[in-house]
DODRENLUM-330269 format. One record per atom (N, C-alpha, C): residue in one letter; x, y, z. Coordinates in steps of 0.02 Angstrom, whole numbers, plus 50000, padded with zeros to 5 digits. Example, Ala and Ser with C-alpha at 12.3 -4.5 7.8 and 13.67 -1.06 7.14 Angstrom:
<atoms>
A506604971650390
A506154977550390
A506604983550390
S506424988850354
S506844994750357
S506455000250394
</atoms>
This chain:
<atoms>
M500424994050000
M500005000050000
M500445006350000
S500155011849977
S500535018049972
S500655021150040
D501195024850045
D501385028350106
D501185035650099
H500645037650133
H500375044350124
H500755049450166
R500915055050135
R501245060450170
R501015067050138
S501115072450174
S500955079050148
S501605082950138
I501765084450076
I502375088050062
I502245095550065
R502625099050108
R502525106150119
R503095110450090
K503685107550083
K504265111350058
K504705106650017
I504885108849956
I505295104749910
I505935108449893
L506495105049902
L507135107549878
L507225105149806
I507375109749761
I507495107949691
I508245107249680
A508475101149672
A509195099849664
A509395100649592
N509305106649565
N509445107849494
N509465115349483
R509505117349421
R509575124349401
R509215125549336
G509245131649310
G508995133149244
G508255132249235
E508055130749173
E507345130649157
E506955125349194
I507265119649209
I506885114449244
I506755116349316
A507235119849347
A507115122249416
A506545127349417
V506545131949368
V505995136749362
V505335133149352
R505345128149309
R504735124249294
R504445121149357
I504875118149398
I504645114749459
I504395119749510
I504745125449516
I504535130649563
I503835133049548
R503675133849484
R503015136349465
R502455131649487
T502565125149478
T502055120349500
T502015120249576
C502575120649610
C502565120949684
C502135126749707
R502225132449675
R501845138449696
R501095137349684
E500915134349628
E500205132949615
E499905128249667
M500315123549692
M500075118549740
M500135120949812
G500385127049823
G500455129649890
G501045126549928
I501535124049891
I502135120949920
I502715125849916
R503075126849971
R503655131249970
R504235128049932
S504625132149898
S505175129649857
S505835132149884
V506345127949879
V507015129549901
V507485128549842
A507845133749823
A508335133349768
A509035132449796
V509455129349757
V510175129249771
V510535132549712
F511105135649727
F511435139249673
F512195139049682
S512535138949626
S513265139349625
S513475146649622
D514115147949626
D514375154749619
D514155157849553
A514125153749501
A513945156249434
A513205157949429
D512805155449475
D512075156249470
D511775160649524
R512175164949555
R511925168949611
R511325173249594
T511285175749533
T510725180049514
T510265176649464
A510295170049459
A509915166349409
A509165166649424
S508765165349372
S508035165649378
S507765161149432
H508025154849435
H507745150149484
H507895152249556
V508455155849565
V508635158249632
V508155163749653
R507995168349608
R507555173949624
R506825171849630
M506635166349596
M505935164249598
M505765160049660
A506255156549687
A506115151949742
A505965155649807
D505635152249853
D505485155349918
D506115156049960
E506585151349952
E507215151549987
E507765149349939
A508375151549951
A508935149649908
A509565148949950
Y509965143649935
Y510565142149973
Y511155140849927
H511725143449947
H512335142549908
H512575135249914
V512765132349856
V512945125249856
V513675124049835
G514015129249809
G514715128249792
G514965132349734
A515545130449710
A515895133949655
A515535132749589
P515735136249535
P515365135749472
P515325128749442
S515855124849443
S515835118349410
S515325113749443
S515005109449402
S514485104949428
S514745100549484
S515355097949476
S515625093449526
S515735096749593
D515805103449592
D515915107149654
D515275110549678
S514715109049648
S514095112449668
S513495107649664
Y513175107249606
Y512545103649600
Y512615096049608
L513225093549603
L513335086349612
L513585084649682
R513615089549726
R513835088349795
R513255085549836
Q513195079049838
Q512625075749871
Q512565077649945
E513125077349981
E513095078750052
E512875085950066
R513125090650026
R512935097550035
R512205098650019
V511955095649967
V511245096249950
V510805093550007
L510995087950035
L510605085150091
L510675089450153
E511255092550165
E511325097150221
E510835102950214
I510785105550153
I510325111150141
I509595108950151
A509445102850129
A508765100250139
A508595100050213
Q509065097750254
Q508945097350326
Q508915104350356
E509375108750336
E509395115550362
E508765119450347
S508505118450286
S507905122150264
S507255119050286
G507295112950314
G506685109450335
G506285106850276
S506625105050222
S506265102550163
S506015095450174
D505395094150154
D505115087350160
D505365082850104
A505515085950046
A505655081949986
A506175085449943
I506475081549899
I506955084149849
I506715082049780
H506655086849735
H506505085449665
H507145086349626
P507395081149592
P508035081649558
P508005084449487
G507395085549460
G507345087849391
G507615082549343
Y508035084649296
Y508375079849252
Y509115081749251
G509545076849236
G510255078149239
G510495078449311
F511125080349321
F511435080749386
F511295074349427
L510885074849481
L510785069149527
L510135065349512
A509805066849457
A509135064049444
A509135056449438
E509665053549410
E509685046349401
E510265043249441
N510405046349499
N510945043949542
N510645039749598
A510735033149593
A510435028649642
A510705029849712
N511345031449717
N511645032749783
N511325038849816
F511175043949776
F510855049849804
F510145048349827
A509775044549787
A509095042649806
A509105038649872
A509585034249879
A509655030249941
A509835034749999
A510275039749988
A510475044350041
A509885048550064
C509455050550017
C508845054250036
C508405050050081
E508305043850062
E507885039350102
E508175038450172
K508835037650176
K509165036750241
K509095042950284
A509105048850252
A509055055150289
A508335056950305
G507855053050282
G507155054450295
G506865059850252
V507175061050195
V506925066050147
V506635062350086
C506035063950066
C505715060550010
C506065062449944
F506295057449908
F506575058449842
F506015057849792
I505865063149755
I505305063049708
I505535059549644
G505435053049643
G505655048749589
G505605041549611
P505835036949570
P505805029849588
P506305028149643
S506275021949666
S506735019749719
S507445019249694
A507915019149742
A508625018549724
A508745012049687
D508415006649707
D508505000149674
D508285000449601
T507725003749589
T507475004349521
T507935008549478
I508175014049505
I508645018349468
I509275014449451
R509515010649499
R510135006749489
R510025001449435
T509464998049438
T509324992749390
T509254995449319
M508835000649311
M508695003149244
M509245007849219
G509655010449264
G510205014849244
G510785011049214
D510855004649233
D511375000449202
D511064997249141
K511294999249082
K510954997249020
K510964989749009
T511504986349031
T511534979149021
T511054975549068
T511014977849130
T510534974949178
T509824976049153
A509694982049128
A509024983649102
A508854979249042
R509334978248998
R509214973948939
R509044966848961
A509404964349011
A509274957549035
A508574957049064
M508364962049102
M507694961949132
M507154962449078
M507264966749028
M506764967548975
M506714961248933
E507284958048921
E507274951748883
E506884946448920
E506964946148986
E506604941249026
E505854942849028
T505684949349024
T504984951449024
T504654950148957
G505054949248904
G504764948148838
G504714954448797
V505044959848819
V505044966048781
V505494965148720
P505274967248660
P505694966448599
P506364970048607
M506904966548590
M507584969148598
M507954969048532
T508394973948522
T508834973648464
T509334968048474
P509534964448421
P510044959248428
P510684962248458
G510984958848505
G511604961348535
G511774957648599
T512274960148635
T512484956948696
T512044959348754
V511864954748797
V511474956648856
V511944959448909
D512524956348917
D513014958548966
D513544963048934
S513894966748976
S514454970748951
S515024966048930
I515474968548889
I516024964448864
I516664968548867
E517204965348891
E517834968948902
E518364967248850
D518364961148824
D518884959048777
D518714961348707
V519134965548677
V518984968448612
V518944963248557
D519364958148560
D519354952948508
D518704948948512
Q518494947348573
Q517864943748582
Q517284948148558
A517334954648574
A516814959348553
A516764959648477
L517344959648443
L517344959848370
L517034953548341
S517184947848372
S516894941548349
S516134941748354
L515884944448410
L515164944948420
L514854949948370
A515224955348356
A514984960348308
A514914957148239
D515394952848221
D515354949348156
D514734944848154
E514584941648210
E513984937248213
E513344941348207
I513324947048241
I512724951348239
I512634954248169
G513204956248139
G513184959248072
G513254966848076
F513724969648038
F513824976848037
F513264980147997
P513104986548014
P513404990748065
P513164988948136
V513584990248185
V513414989048255
V513504995548294
L513214995548354
L513255001248399
L513614999048462
I514145002348480
I514485001248544
I514205006548593
K513955004348651
K513625008948697
K513885007948768
A513915013448805
A514125013248875
A513585009748916
S513795005348961
S513325001749004
S513025006249057
A513405011349079
A513205015149138
A512885021849123
G512775023549060
G512515030249047
G512165030848981
G512055037048960
G511705038448898
G511885045348873
G511405048548837
G511535055248811
G512035055448755
G512165049648723
G512645049548668
G513365048748689
K513495048848755
K514185048048779
K514375040648782
G514995039048762
G515205032148761
G514855028048708
M514665031348653
M514295028048599
M514675028848533
R514745023348496
R515065023548431
R514695019048382
I514575021648322
I514305017548267
I514895014848227
V514895008248216
V515445005148179
V515165001648118
H515425003448059
H515155000847996
H515554995047968
E516174994147990
E516574988547964
E517074986348018
S517304980148012
S517724977148063
S518394980748070
E518654983748015
E519304987048018
E519344992748069
S518784996048080
S518785001748127
S518504999948196
F518374993448207
F518054991448270
F518494992548331
H519134990348327
H519574990948384
H519624998148410
A519745002748365
A519825009748384
A519185012548415
A518615010748385
A517965013148411
A517815010248479
F517975003848489
F517845000548552
F518245003848609
E518875005148596
E519305008348646
E519085015548660
A518895019148608
A518675026048616
A518025026448656
A517565021848643
A516935021748681
A517055020348754
G517515015748769
G517675014148838
G517985020048874
R518445023548841
R518765029448872
R518255034948887
E517815036148838
E517315041348847
E516815039448902
A516625033148905
A516175030848958
A516495031649027
L517135030049032
L517485030749095
L517515038049117
A517645042449071
A517685049549087
A517005052449106
A516475050049073
A515815052949085
A515455049849145
F515555043249155
F515165039649206
F515585036049258
G516255036349251
G516685032749297
G516645025249289
D516445022949230
D516335015849216
D516465014749142
N516955010649127
N517145009749056
N516795003849022
R516325000649056
R515984994849026
R515554996948966
V515574992848914
V515164994148855
V514834987548833
F514314988248792
F514004982348762
F513884983848688
I513664978848651
I513584979448579
I512874977548559
E512594981448513
E511944979648485
E511934981348412
K511484978248376
K511394979448305
K511184986648294
Y511504990048247
Y511314996948232
Y510744996748181
I510184999748200
I509594999748157
I509645005748110
V509735004248046
V509805009547996
V509125012747982
E509135019347973
E508515023147959
E507995022148014
S508215022148075
S507745021148131
S507425027648151
R506875026948189
R506555032648220
R506575031548295
H506635037048332
H506685036848405
H505995038648433
I505655033648460
I504985034448488
I505015032848562
E504725037148604
E504725035848675
E504015036448703
F503875032448754
F503215032548787
F503295035048859
Q502895040148875
Q502895042848943
Q502435038548987
I502685036449044
I502265032549090
I502225036049158
L501685034749193
L501595036849263
L501385030749303
A501685029849361
A501525024049403
A501465026249476
D500925024349509
D500855026249579
D501115020849625
Q501075022049691
Q501355017349739
Q500925011149749
D500325011149721
D499875005449727
D499905000749667
G500375002049621
G500454997649563
G500044999449503
N499695005149505
N499315007349446
N499795011049399
I499775009149335
I500225012049285
I499835013849222
V499965019749196
V499675021849132
V500235024749089
H500115024849023
H500565028548980
H500195034748954
L500575040048942
L500295046348917
L500475047248843
F500485041548807
F500595041448735
F501335042848718
E501455043848655
E502155043848632
E502395050748613
R503055051148609
R503395057048582
R503875054748527
E503915058548474
E504395057248420
E505005061648433
C505595058548437
C506215062048455
C506775060648406
S506625060348342
S507105058148293
S507565063648266
I507385069948276
I507815075348252
I508355076448306
Q508965074148290
Q509505074148339
Q510155076448307
R510605079148349
R511295080248330
R511725077348385
R512255073948366
R512695070448414
R512305065748459
H511805062248431
H511385057548468
H510975060948522
Q510905067548519
Q510505071148569
Q509945074948534
K509375075248566
K508775077948535
K508795085548528
V508485087948475
V508415095148464
V507685097148454
I507315092948417
I506605094248405
I506215087948421
E505675088748458
E505235083148475
E504515084948460
E504095079948451
E503385081248441
E502965075648469
A502345077348485
A501865072448510
A501185074048481
P500845069048455
P501055062148447
P501525061348387
S501785055248376
S502215053948318
S501795054248255
P502045057348202
P501665057848140
P501555051248104
I501925046048122
I501845039548087
I501485034348130
M501285036248190
M500985031348235
M500265029548214
T500125023048211
T499445020748200
T499135018748267
T498485018148269
T498155016348332
T498365009448356
P498385004248313
P498614997648336
P499334997848362
M499775001448326
M500475001748348
M500525005348415
R500135010748425
R500145014448488
R499915010048545
E499395006148534
E499145001748587
E499664996448604
Q499994993748554
Q500484988448566
Q501104991248602
M501374996648577
M501964999548607
M501815002248677
G501235005248685
G501035007848750
G500985002348802
Q500704996648782
Q500644991048829
Q501324988248847
V501774987848798
V502464985548813
V502804990348862
A502694996848853
A502985001748899
A502735000848969
V502084999748976
V501784998649042
V502054992149073
D502104986849033
D502374980549058
D503104981249080
A503484985149042
A504184986349060
A504234989949126
A503814994949137
A503814998649200
A503614994149258
R503114989949246
R502874985449299
R503414980249318
S503804978149269
S504304972849282
S504834975049331
C504954981649336
C505474984049382
C505164987649442
G504524986849453
G504194989849511
G504224997349510
Y504125000249452
Y504225007449443
Y503705011649480
V503935017249509
V503495022149541
V503715029049518
G503245033049495
G503395039849474
G503315040849399
A503645046049373
A503635047449302
A504265044449270
G504175041049215
G504745037949180
G504605037549106
T505115035849069
T505045035548996
T505365029248969
I504995025548929
I505255019648895
I505415021748823
E506045020948804
E506265023148738
E506345017148690
F506105018048629
F506115012848579
F506455015348515
L506725010648477
L506915011948407
L506395008648363
L506195012048310
L505705009448263
L506025009048194
D506035003048163
D506355002448098
D505865003848042
V506115003647980
V505705005547922
V505135000747910
E505174994747937
E504644989847928
E504124990147983
G504214994848031
G503724995548085
G503854991048145
T504444987848147
T504624983848205
T504974988248257
F504764987648320
F505064991948371
F505474987748420
Y505984991148449
Y506454987848495
Y506564992248556
F506594989148615
F506754992748676
F507464995448672
M507555001748691
M508215004848692
M508445006048764
E508055009748803
E508235010948872
E507635014048909
M507705014548975
M507205017949016
M507535023749051
N507225029649048
N507455035449086
N507035036149149
T507355035749206
T506995035549270
T506925042549300
R506665047049260
R506615054149281
R506135057749235
L506035064049249
L505665068449204
L506095069849143
Q505785069849084
Q506155071149023
Q506165078649006
V506685080748972
V506715087648949
V506085089448909
E505865084848867
E505325086148820
E504625084648848
H504555084548914
H503905082748944
H503355087748926
A503535093948905
A503025098948892
A502565097048834
V502825093548783
V502385091748727
V501855086748750
T502025082448798
T501535077848825
T501015081648866
E501245086748903
E500775090848941
E500275094448895
W500515096848838
W500075100248791
W499525095648766
I499685089448746
I499185085248714
I498745081448764
T498935081348828
T498535077748878
T498215082448929
G498485088448937
G498235093048988
G498455091149059
I498955086749064
I499185084249129
I499845087649148
D499875090649207
D500485093549234
D500915087949261
M501465086449227
M501885080749246
M502205081649314
V502425087749329
V502745088949394
V502245088249450
R501645090749440
R501115089949491
R500985082549505
E500965078649452
E500835071449462
E501425068049496
Q502035070149482
Q502615067449518
Q502555068749593
I502355074749610
I502295076549681
I501715072649713
R501145072149678
R500575068549705
R500745061149717
I501105058149670
I501315051149677
I501775050449737
A502255055149745
A502715054849801
A502345055549868
E501785059049868
E501385059749929
E500975053449944
G500955048749896
G500585042549906
G499895042549876
N499735047649836
N499065048049805
N499025043249745
P498445040249734
P498365035849676
P498275039949613
L498425036849555
L498295040149491
L497545041549486
P497355047549463
P496645049349461
P496275046749400
W496625043049355
W496295040549295
W496575033749277
K496185030149236
K496405023849206
K496585025149133
Q496885020249101
Q497115021249032
Q496555023448985
E495975020448994
E495415022148949
E495155029248959
D495345032449014
D495125039349026
D495555044448988
L496125042348963
L496605046948933
L496535047148857
S496635052948828
S496585053648755
S497055059148732
I497195059248667
I497635064148637
I497225069948611
N497425075948628
N497085081948605
N497575086248565
G497505086148499
G497915090348456
G498625087848447
H499075092448433
H499765090648417
H500225095948447
S500815093948470
S501285098548500
S501995097248474
I502385102548468
I503075102248444
I503515106148493
E504115103548504
E504605107048546
E505245108248506
C505505114248511
C506165115948484
C506605118148542
R507175114748549
R507655116748601
R508105122148573
V508125127748606
V508545133348583
V509195133248624
Y509735131248591
Y510385130748623
Y510835136448599
A511305138448642
A511845142848620
A512375138548586
E512225136548525
E512665132348485
E512695135348415
D513235133748380
D513335136248312
D513185130748262
P512605130848230
P512435125548181
P512915125448122
S513225131148108
S513695131448051
S514385128648069
N514475126848131
N515125124248154
N515015117948196
S514675113048166
S514555106548197
S514195107048264
F513775112148272
F513375113048332
F513825113748395
L514395116748387
L514835117648445
L514525122548494
P514545121048559
P514285125648610
P514635132348605
S514245137848612
S514525144548608
S514235148848664
P514435147448726
P514165151248782
P514395158548779
G514035162848815
G514195169948814
G513625174048842
P513655180648835
P513145185048863
P512515185348820
L511945185348852
L511315186348816
L511175193848814
I511425197148762
I511335204348755
I510595206048745
R510255201648708
R509545202648694
R509205195848702
H508645195848739
H508255189748745
H507525191648753
R507155191048698
R506445192548699
R506075186548670
P505815182148715
P505475176048692
P504815177648657
P504585173148615
P503935174048581
P503355172648629
G502755174248607
G502155172848646
G501565171648600
G500975172948625
G500375171948585
G500045165248598
I499475164148567
I499085158148578
I499475151948559
G499435146948602
G499735140448588
G500495140348591
V500805145248624
V501535145548628
V501745145448702
R502235141348718
R502505140848786
R503275141148781
V503585145248823
V504315145748825
V504545144248896
D504945139048903
D505255137248967
D505985139448964
S506175144149006
S506855146749004
S507115147949075
G507755146949083
G508075148349148
G508545154249145
V508575157749088
V509005163549081
V508595169449055
E508845175449070
E508515181549049
E509015186149015
Q508755191348984
Q509195196248953
Q509685198949004
G510325198948987
G510835201349033
G511195195749069
D510915189749068
D511245183949098
D511785181249052
D512185176949079
D512675173149040
D512415166249026
V512495163748965
V512435156548953
V513115153748974
S513115150349031
S513735148749065
S514125143249029
V514785143849032
V515225138749004
V515215132449047
H514965132949108
H515005127349155
H514435122349147
Y513895124149111
Y513315119849108
Y513075118949036
D512545114949030
D512245113948964
D512045120748934
P512185121848869
P512075128448840
P511355129848818
M510865126548850
M510175127748831
M509945134748854
I509635138348808
I509345144848824
I508615143948844
S508255139948805
S507545138848819
S507285132948780
K506675131048797
K506285126248758
K505645129748736
V505545130048671
V504935132948643
V504475127248623
T503865127248649
T503375122148629
T502755125648603
T502445122648553
T501825125248526
T501305119748523
W500675121848524
W500125117148518
W499685119348460
G499415114448424
G498935115948372
G498395110548370
A497835112148340
A497295107248335
A497525101248293
D498005102348248
D498295096848210
D499035098448199
R499395093948166
R500115094648159
R500295100748117
A499925101948064
A500065107648020
A500015114248059
E499515114748102
E499435120848141
E500005121548192
A500205116048223
A500755116348271
A501405118448237
I501535115948176
I502135117848139
I502105125248121
G501545127448094
G501465134548076
G501555139048135
R501285137048191
R501345141148253
R502065141348277
M502425135748270
M503125135648290
M503545140148245
R503425139748180
R503795144048134
R503675151348150
R503055153148166
R502905160048185
R503265161848250
A503245157448299
A503555158848364
A504315159748358
L504635155348320
L505355155948312
L505535162248272
G505085164148227
G505195170348189
G505155176548232
E504785176148287
E504715181748334
E505285181948385
Y505615176348394
Y506115175748448
Y506715180248434
E506865184748480
E507425189348472
E507985187548521
I508555185548493
I509135183848534
I509755187048504
A510155190248545
A510785193048523
A511325191648574
G511925190648551
G512495189448595
G512805182648586
V512405177648567
V512655170848556
V512315167948494
P512665163548458
P512325159948404
P511825155048434
T511315153348398
T510815148748424
T510615143548372
T510225138648394
T509965133448350
T509305135348317
I509095141648325
I508455143748295
I508465142948219
S509005144948188
S509035144348114
S508995137048092
F509315132648130
F509265125548115
F508555123048123
C508225124948177
C507535122748188
C507075125148133
Q507165131348110
Q506765133948055
Q506905129947991
F507525128047980
F507695123947922
F507315117347924
V507305114047982
V506955107647990
V506205108547978
L505915113648008
L505185114648003
L504965115947931
R505405118947891
R505245120347820
R505375114447775
H505765109647798
H505985104247754
H505415099447737
E505405097347675
E504875092847651
E504845086447691
S505415083647709
S505425077247746
S505085078047814
F505225083547848
F504905084547913
F504165085947905
Q503995090147857
Q503285091847848
Q502865085747829
S503165081147792
S502805075047773
S502795069947829
G503225070847880
G503275065947934
G503725060147916
N504045060447858
N504465054947834
N505205056547848
Y505415055647909
Y506105057147927
Y506365052147978
S507015052247991
S507315047448037
S507855050948079
T508205047048120
T508735049848161
T509325052148119
H509325050748054
H509865052848009
H509715059447975
F509195062947997
F508985069047963
F509555074047954
V509935075348008
V510465080248004
V510985078347952
D511195072047954
D511705069647906
D511455069847834
Q510815068347825
Q510545067747758
Q510335074347727
H510095079047768
H509775084947740
H510065091647760
F510405091947816
F510605098547840
F511285100547812
N511285106047775
N511905109147752
N512015115347794
A512595115747826
A512735121347871
A512605127947836
M512245132247869
M512085138747841
M512655143647850
A512665148647808
A513205153647812
A513165157447877
K513745159147903
K513765163047964
K513485170047950
P513205173248001
P512925179947991
P513475184947972
E513285189747932
E513765194647910
E513965199247968
H514575201647966
H514825206348017
H514475213048007
D514205215948060
D513825222148055
D514055226948111
P514595230848099
P514855235248151
P514345240248177
E513925242948132
E513425247948153
E512935244848202
F512715238748187
F512235235548230
F512545233748298
E513175231648297
E513515230048359
E513585236148403
E513705242048371
E513755248248410
E513075249948442
I512535248848404
I511865250048432
I511745245548492
L511935239148486
L511845234448541
L512245236648602
A512865238648591
A513295240648647
A513005246648683
K512755251548646
K512455257448677
K511815255648715
A511405251148685
A510795249048719
A510955245348784
A511465240948781
A511655237148840
A511925241848894
A512315246848874
A512605251548922
A512065255548957
S511515256948922
S510965260648953
S510565256449002
I510595249748994
I510225245249038
I510625243449099
W511275241949090
W511705239949146
W512275245049153
S512315248249209
S512855252949220
S513505249249231
P514065251949207
P514715248749217
P514855247649291
G515105241749306
G515275240049375
G514735236249411
S514115236149384
S513585232349416
S513715224949404
P513445220549447
P513565213349439
P513375210849369
R512805213049344
R512595210549279
R513015213349222
S513255219549232
S513685222449180
S514335218449175
E514615216749233
E515245213049233
E515145206049204
I514585202849224
I514465196049201
I514325195849126
S513915200849103
S513645200249035
S514045203848982
L514315209748999
L514585213848946
L515305216048957
N515585214849015
N516265217149030
N516325224649014
G515855228449042
G515895235649030
G515535237748967
A515075233648944
A514655235248885
A515075236548823
R515565232248811
R515975233048751
R515585230748690
P515795232348629
P515445229948569
P515425222348567
V514885219748539
V514775212548539
V515155209348481
P515485203648492
P515815200248436
P515305197748386
E515545195648328
E515105193348275
E514695187448299
R514035188048298
R513575182948323
R512955182648279
E512545177748293
E511895177348260
E511385181448300
F510995185548267
F510555190048302
F509815188448291
S509645182748267
S508955180748258
S508575186048220
T507915186748233
T507505191348193
T507625198548211
W507905199948269
W508025206848287
W508485210248237
R508985206448215
R509445209048164
R509105208948095
K508785203448081
K508505202348014
K507985207647997
N507585209648045
N507025214248032
N507195221548048
R507825222848067
R508005229648086
R507945234348026
G507705240248039
G507665245247986
G507315251548012
R507305256647972
R506985262847992
R506225261947989
P505845265048036
P505115264448034
P504835267647970
K504335264547942
K504025267247882
K503595273347899
R503605278247855
R503185284147866
R502495282947834
L501985284947869
L501305284347843
L501185289847791
P500765288447741
P500605293547691
P500345299947724
G500625305647705
G500395311947731
G500725314047795
S501165309847822
S501505311747884
S502095316147868
D502345319847918
D502915324347908
D503555320447899
</atoms>
């Protein structure tokens, strides 16, 4: 039976847009919020929005947001009943979840045992295979001997995928197309996995050519009730990481949705899952799907699911942690319309999407009907070199997919950003492309269709205008002036979104002076 409790104060063990997102739901539910911040985040949005805020360490993640003992000290000091980890950082750290339980603080997420089981990709594969979930051909266990691994790869058939056992996000992952390059790829994947996760174990699976990345959102309460909130299409990726997502998938049929949804629920039940989680699948060109992994946390792209279901995912996470049962059964849930998300990163699409952190000289998000912007930075802030370079997530809703696409194109066209290059131009390229508009695309979209766009032209006059505008907003010597502009100097060559593109003298009306 469920363990009922009343949560009155939540510490958010995260930063940026997801911390802001959680704080907003806490406020709606009458729950006090506690923020933690590094030296680099002293004036950040989530710090100013929370009811309380506590310093957690130096700028680097390892010296701040990943300091488990310090985060728990703050939870005790602030009298927090619960900790919400968001995504990233400590969200899928089984040791941290166990430490919360030991300290008597509710961890808003699954149990430590579940995180540990599903976080190890080889253990998860073994469990899913035993449950009968469809699996890509490959090794169930990790493999250390490179020659043995090559022999198995030959049996599976190239191309194969070498993947880190202990993590995800594209780290410790290599696609190998022929045996001659296998040794080098195997060793490189192990080194990268060790650096990223402290674990060099890898496994091998068949690489599905022209695959689509489909994931199912599930919710499970403490009484064993589990539902899925339908699927998300996440196939537009760079470096194996998502950039554009949509819900529902444009190629999903009702029978396929029912089958995949049931498999997702069965997978969650097999590991005793509690909370919000995501079962990720690969779908091949013949419509066969394969289990890829389970994410035991809230997903970055949860907003598109919220749009089409009307369900606040964070609210449900908190209600489940309090011991409340799910308020609906599967047959009560339905899809309403279509939603698209574009992640706006401070990255240079013309230079292999390399991160380009720096000052946000101008940041004016779009608005209007059916548009939502989740952001953890504001005009004058820095997109920090220490963290993920995400500026915001823009999501739109439409009665159908065409309306959602049109609304997103309009929203991105309104978005004004200056100071850093962004992925907005790339997102607009995707939205206009015939393959995306038809719904006929795969995880190879970037390789197949995207040609790097020309860098923006150098515009000294415009940079001078920006510098003067910035100087009038932040006086020299103020904290934000030092952080953002170093004395409001002219801005280096950057992408300026529509603010630059549409700049011009105002038109005079007929008959005016």
